[in-house]
C-alpha positions as CSV (number, residue, x, y, z in Angstrom):
1,M,0.0,0.0,0.0
2,G,2.8,2.4,0.9
3,K,4.3,1.9,-2.5
4,F,1.1,3.0,-4.3
5,I,0.9,6.1,-2.1
6,L,4.5,7.0,-3.0
7,I,3.8,6.6,-6.7
8,G,0.7,8.7,-6.4
9,V,2.5,11.5,-4.6
10,L,5.3,11.4,-7.3
11,L,2.8,11.6,-10.1
12,L,0.9,14.5,-8.5
13,A,4.2,16.4,-7.9
14,G,5.0,16.0,-11.6
15,C,1.7,17.4,-12.6
16,T,1.7,20.7,-10.7
17,K,2.1,23.9,-12.7
18,S,4.4,26.6,-11.6
19,N,2.8,30.0,-11.2
20,K,6.2,31.6,-11.6
21,P,6.4,33.6,-14.9
22,P,9.2,32.8,-17.3
23,P,12.3,34.9,-16.8
24,T,12.6,38.2,-18.7
25,P,15.4,38.4,-21.3
26,L,17.3,40.7,-18.8
27,E,16.9,38.1,-16.0
28,K,17.9,35.2,-18.3
29,G,20.9,37.2,-19.6
30,R,22.1,37.9,-16.1
31,S,21.9,34.2,-15.2
32,L,23.7,33.2,-18.4
33,Y,26.4,35.8,-17.9
34,A,26.9,34.6,-14.3
35,T,27.1,31.0,-15.4
36,H,29.2,31.2,-18.5
37,C,31.1,34.5,-18.6
38,T,32.3,35.5,-15.1
39,A,35.1,32.9,-15.0
40,C,37.1,35.2,-17.3
41,H,35.1,38.5,-17.4
42,S,34.3,40.4,-14.2
43,P,31.1,39.5,-12.3
44,N,30.3,43.2,-13.0
45,P,30.1,43.4,-16.8
46,K,31.1,47.1,-16.6
47,L,34.6,46.1,-15.2
48,D,37.5,44.3,-16.8
49,G,37.9,40.7,-15.7
50,A,41.2,38.9,-15.0
51,V,41.3,37.5,-18.5
52,G,38.4,39.0,-20.5
53,P,37.7,42.7,-21.0
54,T,34.5,44.5,-20.0
55,A,31.5,43.1,-21.8
56,F,29.1,46.0,-21.0
57,G,27.6,47.6,-24.0
58,A,28.5,44.7,-26.4
59,S,26.5,44.8,-29.6
60,S,24.5,41.8,-30.8
61,E,26.9,41.5,-33.7
62,L,29.9,41.4,-31.5
63,L,28.3,38.8,-29.1
64,E,27.3,36.6,-32.1
65,R,30.8,36.8,-33.7
66,R,32.7,36.1,-30.4
67,I,30.3,33.5,-29.0
68,L,29.6,31.5,-32.1
69,H,32.6,32.1,-34.3
70,G,35.5,33.2,-32.0
71,D,36.3,36.2,-34.1
72,Y,35.2,39.9,-34.4
73,P,32.9,41.8,-36.6
74,A,34.6,43.5,-39.6
75,G,36.4,46.6,-38.5
76,Y,36.1,45.9,-34.8
77,K,39.2,46.7,-32.7
78,A,39.7,44.1,-30.0
79,K,40.1,45.4,-26.4
80,R,42.8,42.9,-25.7
81,A,45.4,41.1,-27.8
82,T,44.5,37.7,-26.3
83,H,42.3,35.4,-28.3
84,I,41.6,32.7,-25.7
85,M,37.8,32.9,-25.5
86,P,36.3,29.6,-26.6
87,V,33.3,29.4,-28.9
88,L,30.1,28.6,-27.1
89,P,27.7,27.4,-29.8
90,F,25.1,26.2,-27.2
91,L,24.4,29.8,-26.4
92,K,23.2,30.6,-30.0
93,D,19.6,31.1,-29.0
94,D,20.6,33.1,-25.9
95,I,22.4,35.9,-27.5
96,P,19.4,38.3,-27.4
97,A,19.1,37.7,-23.6
98,L,22.9,38.3,-23.1
99,H,22.6,41.5,-25.2
100,A,19.7,42.7,-23.1
101,Y,21.6,42.2,-19.9
102,L,24.9,43.6,-21.1
103,N,23.1,46.7,-22.4
104,S,20.9,47.4,-19.4
105,P,21.7,50.4,-17.1
């Protein structure tokens, strides 16, 4: 009998809906930046990091080129001479959220 109760509780727990709204692009971008960028860039995107430069104000084009291709847009002058940032293709669909965060006041 206890086994059936446990199964019922687990089934009900999986069927509940969250009333929490999905994150805004700004919130999602903040979380993505904290997870994937702060190891090299500063936790504060307005400051230079130990390895990576400030990311604040980055354009969508710059983010796409750096994150997906590992290079820079035509005519862009890199802030640092190092080119150690790896490509992060799994972030392809998250570039708008990162852009929203990095361009927020």
